[in-house]
N, C-alpha and C positions, 0 to 999 in steps of 0.2 A: 929541242920542242919548243915550238912557237906559241906564244899565248895572245887571245884577243879577249876582250872582257867588256862588258857593257853593265851599266848601273841604272836603276830607277828606284825613287823614293816614293811610297805612297802612305797614305794614311787610311788606313782599315784594320779590321781586325786580323792578327797574325794568323789565327787558324783558318781563317776563310781565304786568305792571301794561299797560304799553304796547300789547302785543298784544291786550288785552282792550278799552282804551278806544279803541283807534284802529280796531277791525275793523267799519267801517261796513257790511260785507258780510253779519253775521250779525245775529241778533237778540237778544243777549245784553245789548246796552245800552239796548235800548228802554224807554222811561219807561212806566208804566202806563197813560199816555194812548193809547198806541199799542199797537195789536192785533197787527199785523205789517208787515213790510217787504219790499219788493221792488226788487232791484238792476235799474236801468235802464240802466247802461252804466259804463265806465271802472274804473279801481282807483285809490285812493289819491289823489292830487291828480286832481281830475276826476272821481271818482266821483259818479254820481247814484243816489239812490234814492227811492221814492215809500212814504211811511208810512202805515197806515190807523188810524184812531182807533176806539176804543171806541163811539163816540158817532156814527159816519158820517162823520165829518170825513177829509179826505185833505190831503197837503202833501208838497211835494218838498223834498229836501236835495241840495246839492252842496257837496262839498268843495272849497275855493277857497284853501286855505292848508296847506302840509305841510312840517314839519321833522321826519324821522323820529327818532323817539325823544324828541321834545321838546313838539312841539305842532302840532296841526291846526286850521282853522277851516272852518265850515259855514254858508253860507247857505240859507236856508229861505224858500220861497214856497207860495202856496196858502191853503188853509184851516186853518192853524195853530190850535189850541185859545186861543192868545191873540192879539186882535186887535193888527196892528201893520201899518205901511206899510214897514218895512224891518226886517229881523230876520237876525242872525247870532249863533253860538256859536262860543267856542273853548275847546278843552281843553289844558290845559298840564302838563306832569309837572316837578317839580322834586326832585331826590334831596338830602338833607339827614340826615348823621348816622344812615345807616342805614334811615332812612325816606323814603317818597315823597310830597310833597304834589301833590294832585290839584286842579287849580283849574279850575272851568268858569264861564264868564261869558258872558252874554248882552249885546249891544248892539242896541237896538232903538229904532226911531221910532214913537212912537203915532200912529195912525190921526185924522183930523177936526180936525186943528190943536188949538184951544184946547180943544175938548171932550175931544179924545183926551188931550190931556197931563192933564186935570182926571180921567178914568178911569184914566189911569195912576196917578194920585197916590191916586183912591178904592180901587183894588182891582187892576187890571193887572198893577202890579209885584208884588203879592203873589202873584197866579196863575202870573207867569214864575217866582218864586221858587221856589213849590212844585215845580213842573215840573222845574226845575234840579236840586233838591233829590232829587225821586224818580229822576232820570236817574243822579246821582251814586249815590245809596243802591243802584241796581241795579248799578252797576259794583263796588262795594264788595263786594255780596254774592258776586258771581263771583269777586272776587279773593280773599277769604277761603276759597271753597270751592276754588280752585285752588293757594292758598298752601300748603294742608295737604298736597297730593300731592309738592310740591316740597321741604316741609321734613322730612317724615316718612320715615325710611328702614327699610330691612330691619334693620338694628340695633336702630333704635328699637323695633320692633315685638317683637322678640325679648326686649330688655331688660324690656318689659312682659310677656309671654308666659313668658318663661324659655327656656332653650336645651336643655332634656331632648329626645332623638330617641329615637322607638319604632323600633327596627331589629331587623333579623334578618340572618341568613347566608344566602348563596345556597342552601344544602343545607336550609334549614327548610322542612317541609312547609307546602303552601299550606293545608290545613286548619287548621294551627297558627297561620297569619299571619290567617287570617280570624278564628280565634278571639281573637287579640290586637286586631284591628281592632274586634269586636264589644266586648270588655272595655273598652275606651278610649274608644269611642266616636268612633272617629278614621276617615279615608278613604284613608290610604294608609301604607305603612311603607317607611323606607329599606332597601335591602338593602348591606350593608357586606361588604368582603372581609376577609381576616385582617390584612391591616394597616390597617384602618379607614378604606380608600378606598372611594368610592361605586360599587359594581357595578351598582346599578339602582334602581327604584322598584316596589313593587308594590302598586297600588291596586285599590279597589273595582271599578273597570271594566275591569282587567286580569281579575280574577277571573271577572267576568260574561261576557268574552268566552271566555275558556277553558272555562267550564261549557257556552256556547252551541257551542263548536265540538268538546269532547270529553266532555261530560257530567260525571257527578259523578265519575269516574276521576281527574278534573285535581285534586280535592283531595289527592289523595296524590302528586303530583309536587312536586318541589322547587320552591321559589321561583324559582331561576333559569330555569326553563321558561316561566314568564308573566312575569316583570318586564319592565318597559321599560328598555332599556340605554343609550337615548339621553337622559340625563337632562339637563335644562336647570336650570342654577344661577343663583344670583343673588350678587351681590357685597354685602357688609354696609353698604356706602355708596350702593348704589341705592336711589334715592327710589322714593315710591308711583306716580310717573307713570311710570318705569320697570318698574316691578313688575307693576302692573295692564295695563300695554301688551302686557308680556310673556305674563301670564296669559291675556290675551283673544285675542292672535295666535296663541298656540300651541295654544289651547283647553285648557288646563292648570290645575287648582285648587290645585296645591302647589308650591312652590319651595324647595329646600334652599339655605341659605345658607353658602356656602364661602369661606374668606379662607385663601389661600396653601395650599390644598389640604386645611385642617382644616375639618370641618363643624362650624359654630356652632350649626345649628338647622334647623327646618323651618317655612315660614310658609305657610299657606292662604289662600283667598280669604275664609274665615269670620275669619281673624285680621285682615286688612285692614278688612273690615266693621266688626268689632267695636272697632277702633281709631277709626275715624272715626265711629262711634257715640259712644263715650266722649268725643270731641273735642268734639263738638256739644253733648253733656250737659254738659260744662265749661263751654264758653261760654253756655250757657242759665243753669247757676247762678252765672255771674259776672255777667249780666245782671239775673237777680232780686236777686242780693245788692247790686248797685248801686242798684236801685230800692227797694229796702227801706231803704237806708241813707239815700237821698233822702227816703224818706217821714218816716223819723224826725228828719232835719234839719229838715224843713219843719215837723214838728210842735214841735219844740224852740223853733224861732223864734217860733212861736205862742204858747205858754204862758209862755216866757221862763225864763230859767237861774232866777229866784226860786221856782218852781215844786218845784225840786230842792232848796231850801234846808233845813237841819235846823230844826225849831220848837225 
């Protein structure tokens, strides 16, 4: 039996990593060789699914080993892209010094005896290596995307954005609030009472609803008459998973961030999107810097240090 192995180390929550690599019922971990997956039955140990390749192939995978949070094994049968008479892969996680080592290794027996072993030496092993690498790379991409929502908090967003809050009093006229929203190009304003506590939020949506119900006369009403009083707030340590989940579930676009009754700031869905884009751009710049450094390193090796010597 031959073995092919790939490894990647990631810095992320182990539980989150396990939830991604072990979710055989989803399509998050599909290799690019597979177009879609269909669960045939079972869960965890005993789960069976059928995968459909982009080239028309299809094969079946069955979970034959399971140690929650640590490893699982999958037996493969059918028209798998790499020919073999027996094939199984195992995914395991090892936590070490704040990082998670993801290890994927395939055990396989080539078909056709001697000819199969010859094929395995000439190309079959490299094909399986490429498949395993693609599978692991897909997992890592999903892990990096989800890791961000666990790592970044409401406090993180405010540190980048600043804690200034556009606020009005309950007695401020709606027309003055509308003018402020236009001037600062924002979608809502906090309504604070005399003690600085949140009395409500007045958003563009509230104003539109008021205009639809009462006409333009509503513009001369105090903010207290239109504001939303049941204000949902975020804790500064709430991560983006919690913040985005709240915005989606409650169908709101703005969340005041409150710590022990003190308003630290206001974050919007736009702030969340901006922070995520900034993170992705930073990752791209880091990758480009790495590629450029490698390019100069290779050039240096080609021309040699003598090329830089003074004449």
